[in-house]
C-alpha positions as CSV (number, residue, x, y, z in Angstrom):
1,X,34.7,28.6,7.7
2,X,34.7,25.2,9.5
3,X,37.9,23.9,11.0
4,X,37.8,20.9,8.6
5,X,37.7,23.3,5.6
6,X,40.4,25.6,7.1
7,X,42.7,22.7,7.7
8,X,42.5,21.2,4.2
9,X,42.6,24.6,2.5
10,X,45.8,25.5,4.4
11,X,47.4,22.1,3.5
12,X,46.6,22.6,-0.2
13,X,48.1,26.1,-0.1
14,X,51.2,24.8,1.5
15,X,51.5,22.0,-1.1
16,X,51.1,24.4,-4.0
17,X,53.8,26.7,-2.5
18,X,56.4,24.0,-1.6
19,X,60.0,24.6,-2.3
20,X,60.9,23.5,-5.8
21,X,60.6,21.1,-7.3
22,X,57.0,21.5,-6.3
23,X,54.0,19.4,-7.4
24,X,52.9,20.4,-10.8
25,X,49.2,19.6,-10.2
26,X,47.4,19.9,-6.8
27,X,43.6,19.4,-6.7
28,X,40.7,18.3,-4.5
29,X,38.8,17.0,-7.4
30,X,39.3,13.4,-8.6
31,X,40.9,13.2,-12.0
32,X,41.7,10.6,-14.7
33,X,45.4,9.8,-14.3
34,X,45.7,8.6,-17.8
35,X,44.8,12.1,-19.1
36,X,47.5,13.9,-17.4
37,X,50.4,15.2,-19.5
38,X,54.0,14.6,-18.5
39,X,54.2,18.2,-17.4
40,X,51.5,17.7,-14.8
41,X,53.6,15.3,-12.7
42,X,54.0,15.0,-9.8
43,X,50.3,15.3,-9.1
44,X,48.5,15.4,-5.8
45,X,44.9,14.7,-4.9
46,X,44.0,16.1,-1.5
47,X,40.7,15.0,0.2
48,X,39.2,15.3,3.7
49,X,38.9,11.9,5.4
50,X,37.2,10.9,8.5
51,X,37.1,12.8,11.8
52,X,37.0,11.5,15.3
53,X,35.7,13.8,18.1
54,X,35.8,13.2,21.8
55,X,35.4,14.9,25.2
56,X,38.8,15.6,26.7
57,X,38.1,17.5,29.9
58,X,35.5,19.0,32.2
59,X,34.3,22.4,31.2
60,X,33.1,21.7,27.7
61,X,36.4,21.1,25.8
62,X,36.5,18.6,23.0
63,X,39.1,17.3,20.6
64,X,38.7,16.6,17.0
65,X,41.1,14.6,14.8
66,X,40.7,15.1,11.1
67,X,42.3,12.8,8.6
68,X,43.5,14.5,5.4
69,X,44.4,12.1,2.6
70,X,47.1,13.1,0.1
71,X,47.4,10.8,-2.8
72,X,50.5,11.4,-4.8
73,X,51.4,10.3,-8.3
74,X,54.9,10.4,-9.9
75,X,56.2,9.5,-13.3
76,X,59.6,8.4,-14.4
77,X,60.9,8.2,-18.0
78,X,62.2,4.7,-17.1
79,X,65.9,5.3,-18.0
80,X,68.0,3.7,-15.3
81,X,71.0,5.7,-14.1
82,X,70.1,8.8,-16.1
83,X,66.9,10.0,-14.3
84,X,65.4,9.2,-10.9
85,X,63.5,5.9,-10.7
86,X,59.8,5.8,-9.8
87,X,60.8,4.7,-6.2
88,X,63.3,7.6,-5.9
89,X,60.8,10.2,-7.1
90,X,58.0,8.8,-4.8
91,X,60.3,8.8,-1.8
92,X,61.6,12.3,-2.6
93,X,58.1,13.7,-2.9
94,X,56.9,12.0,0.4
95,X,59.8,13.6,2.3
96,X,59.3,17.0,0.8
97,X,55.6,17.0,1.6
98,X,56.3,16.0,5.2
99,X,58.9,18.7,5.6
100,X,56.6,21.4,4.1
101,X,53.7,20.3,6.5
102,X,56.0,20.4,9.5
103,X,56.9,24.0,8.9
104,X,53.4,25.1,9.9
105,X,52.0,22.4,12.2
106,X,49.3,24.7,13.6
107,X,47.6,25.0,10.1
108,X,47.0,28.7,10.8
109,X,43.9,27.9,12.8
110,X,43.7,30.6,15.5
111,X,42.1,30.3,18.9
112,X,42.5,26.5,19.1
113,X,45.3,24.2,20.1
114,X,46.2,22.5,16.8
115,X,48.9,20.0,15.8
116,X,49.6,18.1,12.6
117,X,51.5,14.9,11.9
118,X,51.9,12.3,9.2
119,X,50.2,9.2,10.5
120,X,50.8,6.8,7.7
121,X,52.2,6.4,4.2
122,X,50.8,3.6,2.0
123,X,52.7,2.8,-1.2
124,X,50.5,1.5,-4.0
125,X,51.8,-1.0,-6.5
126,X,51.6,0.4,-10.0
127,X,53.4,-0.6,-13.2
128,X,56.2,1.8,-14.0
129,X,56.6,4.4,-15.2
130,X,53.9,5.5,-12.7
131,X,54.3,5.5,-8.9
132,X,51.6,6.2,-6.3
133,X,51.2,6.7,-2.6
134,X,48.7,7.8,-0.1
135,X,49.8,9.9,2.9
136,X,47.4,10.2,5.8
137,X,47.9,13.4,7.7
138,X,46.1,13.9,11.0
139,X,45.2,17.4,12.2
140,X,44.2,17.5,15.9
141,X,42.5,20.5,17.4
142,X,40.7,21.4,20.6
143,X,37.4,23.3,20.7
144,X,34.6,24.2,23.1
145,X,31.4,22.3,22.7
146,X,29.1,24.0,20.3
147,X,31.9,25.5,18.2
148,X,33.6,24.3,15.1
């Protein structure tokens, strides 16, 4: 399996197994947000983004940096003071995802130097009761030329 596929598969497994309350719906396939039931929130769409590769040293070593895009959707019932607001739910989910990813920063990719970090979180403006964000996670790894 390629390093790209190993990294994204590992991230999806971690997101599906987060400490409760965990996301109800995690997928790699785009979906129609309007067709999700209330029980399928929070929902996550995880996709592989761009990759940058560069030579890092003599002796045939290279470094790859893969961007993994995690798009999160939350829903609030809109009652102030009784339930969490959309913003609170979004912030809570962002923090829990980052904590879960930080628990295994090597993405279980053996034989390669690997590190993972959240590079950016972009909050999308949606009309409540829906909230959305995109988290860009970078997975950096070192490999020998001709491998991957």
